[in-house]
N, C-alpha and C positions, 0 to 999 in steps of 0.2 A: 504494500500499499504506500503510495507516495506521501512524503511529508508535506504539510502545508508550507508555502513560501513564507519565509521570514521577511518582515519589512525592515529595511535598513534605515538607521538614523543618518543625519548628515555627516557624521564622522565615520560612517562605514560600519558601525557596530549593529548588531541585532539586539532585539529585546533580551534574548538569552544571554548575550555578552554583557549587558548592562551592569550586572553584579560584579564584574571583573574589570578593573581599570587596566587594560593591556598597555596603554600608553605609559602609565605610571610604572607598571612592572618592567616594561622594556627600558625605560629611562633609568630606573634603579639598577637593573642588571648592567647596563652600560657603565654607569658611574662606579658600580662595584668592580667590574672588570678593569676599568681605567685606573682605579686606585690600586688594585692588585698588581697590575703591570708596573705602576710607579714604585710600589713597595718591592717587587721582585728585582727591579733594576737597582734600587737602593742597596739591596743585599749584595748584588754583584759588585757594586762600586766599592764595597768595603771587603771584598774577597770572600763572600759567603754564597752558598747556593740559597735559593728561596726556602728550601726545606730546612737547611741549617738555621736560617733566620727564624723560621716558625718554631723550631725545636727550642732555640734560646728563649723565645717569647713564651713558650709553653712552660719551660722550667722556671723562668722568672715570675710568671704570672700564676703559677699553681696556687690554688687556694685551700686545698685540703690540709689537714694538720700534717706538718712535717714536709720535708722536701719530696719531690716526685720521684717515682721509680721509672725504669725503662717502660714497664707496662703502662704507666700513666701517660707517658709521652706518646706511646704507640696509639693509645685511644685518642689523645688530643690531635694527633696528626692523621688519624684514620688510616693507619698502616698496620701491617702485621708485626707481632712482637719481634720476630727474628730480623725484620727489616729495620726496626727501631734499634736493636742491638748493634747492627752494622753501622748505622748512622751515628750512634753514640761512640762506637769505637773510632770512627773517623774524626769526630769532633774532639774526642779526648786526645788523639794524636796531634791535632791542630792546636791544642792548648786552650780550647774554648770551654770545656767542662771538666769537672773532677767527679769521680765516683767515690762515694763515701759509704762505708758499711754502717747500717742502721745500728745505733748503740743499743736498742732494745731487742733487735732481732737480726743476728749476724747473717741470716740467710738473705736478707733484703739489702739491696744496694740503692742508695739515694743519689740523685744527681744535683750537682751545684755548679753554678757558673763560676769560671775563673775571672780574674780581673780583666783579662783579654776578652773573654766572652761578654762580660758586662759592658766594656767599652764599645765593642762592635754593636751590641744590641741597643745601647743608648744612642749611638750615632744614627742608626736606622730609625729608631723610634721617634727621635726628635724631628727628623725630616718627615716621617709619616704623619705625625700629629700636625705639623705645619701644613702639609698638603690637605689633610682632612679639614682643617679650619678654613683653608682657602676655598676648597671646592664644595663645602658642605651646604646643605639646605639650612634655612634659618633655625629650624628646630634642632638640627644636629649641631649647629654652631653654638646654640645656648648650652647644650650638653657638654661640648668640648671645652667651652670657656670655664666650666666648673671643674674640669679634670686637671690635676696637677701635671706640670711638664715632667717628662722622664728625668729621674734623678732628684726631683723635689719630694719632700715628705708627704 
């Protein structure tokens, strides 16, 4: 049985489409990808891969009690545990992170940034916050103004 013809609004949407703002979604996705490309290039400029940058951010921004483990970072990066182990091995060789045995459970290894890792993360984060403030919508700008700069308490 043929479907009844949908009437199109002047902007090309149908009544069924009215509940979804495709223009806003498309614009948001574009702005998100633009920011991600900016952030990835910033990581490369300081000698990191985008994934290494994200791992540093995940370690520094971890909010659970105590420092994160490799498993925590694997979940944060949406990668398999063995891939996160290899990533942490490479980052440790580069002097970006240290592995520390959990004082309460010697089977667990916690991850902490080194001074070098902190410095690289801070350099990227400062530029990223500046870019977000520059390109953000008014609502996001208000939110970003209330956020401290990287390195501030």
